[in-house]
C-alpha positions as CSV (number, residue, x, y, z in Angstrom):
1,X,40.6,-105.2,-125.3
2,X,41.1,-104.1,-121.7
3,X,39.1,-105.5,-118.8
4,X,38.5,-103.0,-115.9
5,X,37.4,-104.3,-112.5
6,X,33.8,-103.2,-111.8
7,X,34.9,-101.7,-108.4
8,X,37.7,-99.7,-110.1
9,X,35.3,-98.1,-112.5
10,X,33.5,-96.4,-109.6
11,X,36.8,-95.0,-108.3
12,X,38.2,-93.8,-111.6
13,X,35.4,-93.2,-114.2
14,X,37.7,-90.9,-116.2
15,X,40.0,-93.7,-117.1
16,X,37.2,-95.7,-118.7
17,X,36.0,-92.7,-120.7
18,X,39.6,-91.8,-121.7
19,X,40.2,-95.3,-123.1
20,X,36.9,-95.2,-125.1
21,X,38.0,-91.9,-126.6
22,X,41.2,-93.6,-127.7
23,X,39.1,-96.2,-129.5
24,X,40.0,-99.0,-127.2
25,X,37.5,-101.8,-126.6
26,X,36.8,-101.9,-122.8
27,X,34.9,-104.5,-120.8
28,X,33.8,-103.8,-117.2
29,X,33.8,-107.0,-115.2
30,X,34.7,-108.3,-111.7
31,X,38.4,-109.2,-111.3
32,X,39.4,-111.3,-108.4
33,X,42.8,-109.5,-108.4
34,X,44.1,-106.3,-109.8
35,X,42.2,-103.4,-111.4
36,X,43.1,-103.8,-115.1
37,X,43.8,-106.8,-117.3
38,X,45.5,-106.1,-120.6
39,X,46.5,-109.3,-122.5
40,X,48.7,-111.1,-120.0
41,X,49.4,-108.0,-117.9
42,X,47.6,-107.5,-114.6
43,X,47.7,-104.0,-113.1
44,X,47.0,-102.8,-109.5
45,X,46.6,-99.0,-109.6
46,X,47.1,-96.8,-106.6
47,X,47.2,-93.1,-106.0
48,X,50.1,-91.9,-103.8
49,X,47.9,-91.3,-100.8
50,X,45.9,-94.5,-101.5
51,X,49.3,-96.4,-101.6
52,X,50.2,-95.1,-98.1
53,X,46.8,-95.8,-96.7
54,X,46.8,-99.4,-98.0
55,X,50.2,-100.0,-96.4
56,X,49.0,-98.8,-93.1
57,X,45.8,-100.9,-93.2
58,X,47.8,-103.9,-94.4
59,X,45.5,-104.1,-97.5
60,X,48.4,-103.7,-99.9
61,X,50.0,-106.9,-98.8
62,X,46.8,-108.8,-99.3
63,X,46.4,-107.3,-102.8
64,X,50.0,-108.2,-103.7
65,X,49.4,-111.8,-102.5
66,X,46.4,-112.0,-104.9
67,X,48.5,-110.7,-107.8
68,X,51.2,-113.3,-107.1
69,X,48.7,-116.1,-107.0
70,X,47.3,-115.3,-110.5
71,X,48.5,-117.9,-113.1
72,X,50.2,-117.0,-116.3
73,X,50.0,-113.2,-115.9
74,X,52.6,-110.5,-115.2
75,X,51.6,-108.4,-112.3
76,X,52.5,-104.6,-112.2
77,X,51.9,-102.1,-109.4
78,X,51.2,-98.6,-110.9
79,X,51.2,-95.5,-108.7
80,X,49.4,-92.7,-110.5
81,X,50.7,-89.3,-109.3
82,X,53.8,-87.8,-107.8
83,X,55.4,-89.5,-104.8
84,X,56.2,-86.1,-103.5
85,X,52.5,-85.7,-102.6
86,X,53.0,-88.3,-99.9
87,X,55.7,-86.2,-98.2
88,X,53.5,-83.1,-98.4
89,X,50.2,-84.7,-97.3
90,X,51.4,-87.3,-94.8
91,X,54.2,-87.7,-92.3
92,X,55.9,-90.4,-94.4
93,X,59.5,-89.7,-95.4
94,X,60.9,-90.5,-98.9
95,X,63.0,-93.3,-97.3
96,X,59.9,-94.9,-95.9
97,X,58.0,-94.7,-99.2
98,X,61.0,-96.1,-101.2
99,X,61.5,-98.8,-98.6
100,X,58.0,-100.1,-99.3
101,X,58.5,-99.9,-103.0
102,X,61.8,-101.9,-102.6
103,X,59.8,-104.5,-100.7
104,X,57.2,-104.7,-103.5
105,X,59.9,-105.1,-106.2
106,X,62.5,-107.1,-104.4
107,X,60.6,-109.1,-101.7
108,X,57.4,-109.7,-103.7
109,X,59.0,-109.8,-107.1
110,X,56.3,-107.5,-108.5
111,X,57.2,-104.8,-111.0
112,X,56.3,-101.2,-110.0
113,X,56.1,-98.0,-112.0
114,X,55.2,-94.4,-111.0
115,X,53.3,-92.3,-113.6
116,X,52.8,-88.6,-113.1
117,X,49.1,-88.3,-114.0
118,X,45.9,-90.0,-115.0
119,X,46.5,-89.0,-118.6
120,X,49.9,-90.8,-118.5
121,X,48.3,-93.8,-117.0
122,X,45.6,-93.9,-119.7
123,X,48.3,-93.7,-122.4
124,X,50.3,-96.4,-120.6
125,X,47.2,-98.7,-120.8
126,X,47.0,-97.8,-124.5
127,X,50.6,-98.9,-125.1
128,X,50.0,-102.1,-123.2
129,X,47.0,-102.8,-125.4
130,X,49.0,-102.2,-128.6
131,X,51.6,-104.7,-127.2
132,X,48.9,-107.3,-126.6
133,X,47.6,-106.9,-130.1
134,X,51.1,-107.2,-131.5
135,X,51.9,-110.4,-129.7
136,X,48.5,-111.9,-130.5
137,X,46.9,-111.5,-127.1
138,X,44.1,-109.1,-128.1
139,X,41.8,-110.9,-125.7
140,X,42.9,-110.7,-122.0
141,X,44.3,-113.8,-120.5
142,X,41.6,-115.7,-118.4
143,X,42.3,-114.8,-114.8
144,X,42.9,-117.9,-112.7
145,X,44.2,-117.9,-109.1
146,X,46.1,-120.5,-107.2
147,X,44.4,-121.5,-103.9
148,X,45.8,-119.5,-101.0
149,X,47.9,-121.5,-98.7
150,X,48.4,-119.3,-95.7
151,X,51.5,-120.3,-93.6
152,X,51.9,-119.4,-90.0
153,X,55.2,-117.6,-91.0
154,X,53.2,-115.3,-93.3
155,X,50.8,-114.4,-90.5
156,X,53.7,-113.6,-88.2
157,X,55.3,-111.4,-90.9
158,X,52.1,-109.6,-91.6
159,X,51.7,-108.8,-87.9
160,X,55.2,-107.3,-87.7
161,X,54.7,-105.4,-90.9
162,X,51.8,-103.6,-89.1
163,X,54.3,-101.9,-86.8
164,X,55.1,-98.2,-87.6
165,X,57.5,-97.7,-90.5
166,X,58.2,-101.5,-90.8
167,X,58.5,-102.6,-94.4
168,X,58.7,-106.2,-95.6
169,X,62.5,-106.1,-95.4
170,X,62.6,-104.6,-91.9
171,X,60.0,-107.2,-90.7
172,X,62.1,-110.0,-91.9
173,X,65.2,-108.5,-90.2
174,X,63.4,-108.1,-86.9
175,X,62.1,-111.7,-87.0
176,X,65.5,-113.0,-87.9
177,X,66.9,-111.3,-84.8
178,X,64.1,-112.0,-82.3
179,X,62.5,-115.2,-83.8
180,X,59.1,-114.6,-82.2
181,X,56.6,-111.8,-81.8
182,X,56.8,-112.3,-78.0
183,X,60.5,-111.8,-78.0
184,X,60.2,-108.7,-80.2
185,X,57.6,-107.2,-77.9
186,X,60.0,-107.7,-74.9
187,X,62.9,-106.1,-76.7
188,X,64.6,-103.0,-75.4
189,X,65.3,-99.9,-77.4
190,X,68.9,-100.8,-77.7
191,X,68.1,-104.3,-78.9
192,X,65.7,-102.9,-81.5
193,X,68.3,-100.4,-82.8
194,X,70.8,-103.3,-83.2
195,X,68.7,-104.7,-86.1
196,X,69.7,-103.7,-89.6
197,X,67.5,-100.9,-91.0
198,X,66.1,-100.0,-87.6
199,X,67.3,-96.5,-86.6
200,X,66.6,-94.7,-83.3
201,X,63.4,-93.1,-84.5
202,X,61.9,-96.3,-85.9
203,X,63.0,-98.2,-82.8
204,X,61.3,-95.7,-80.5
205,X,58.1,-95.9,-82.6
206,X,58.0,-99.7,-82.4
207,X,58.8,-99.7,-78.7
208,X,56.0,-97.1,-78.0
209,X,53.4,-99.2,-79.9
210,X,54.5,-102.4,-78.2
211,X,54.6,-100.9,-74.7
212,X,51.7,-98.4,-74.5
213,X,48.6,-99.4,-72.7
214,X,45.5,-99.5,-74.9
215,X,42.8,-96.9,-74.2
216,X,39.3,-96.7,-75.8
């Protein structure tokens, strides 16, 4: 059996129909985290453009935090579609996209996989369901979450990750160098460029955001 989050069904009806055609038992229910629960595997699905949008809005980090707080499940981030679409449709470069993926895998410790199409994703769910049946986990693992303990350091990092082209790794590097958001905001272009992973373009983007007067 596969549990699909009720909100996800509205976004991707074709997946539900595809699973049913494959003869897989599906239950639509509210999931506190993730979009699909297959045995002990919890999946967060993104389209390429949705992935970028959620990074910009900071939503992705909140979703990853929920995945990590789930007990006794293995979280996986799945991007459904070609990453090259991001480069075509948005101004993001391959290095920026891959930097975020590295942060998901290395900083957050969450596995990530890119699948070329919805058909491939449906087959991927089918394979996970077969695995669950094989290891005796036909019924999805009850989803339980640890209580969120928000540290001030996490809030600080989230603020810095909201700067243009700043991934989790770059945010940590910036905070190691400047210690506080105030010191970061007062940094010169040269000081910003002295940080590992911050080139001239990224430094200028950060400097512009931190030093441009807000206008309605």
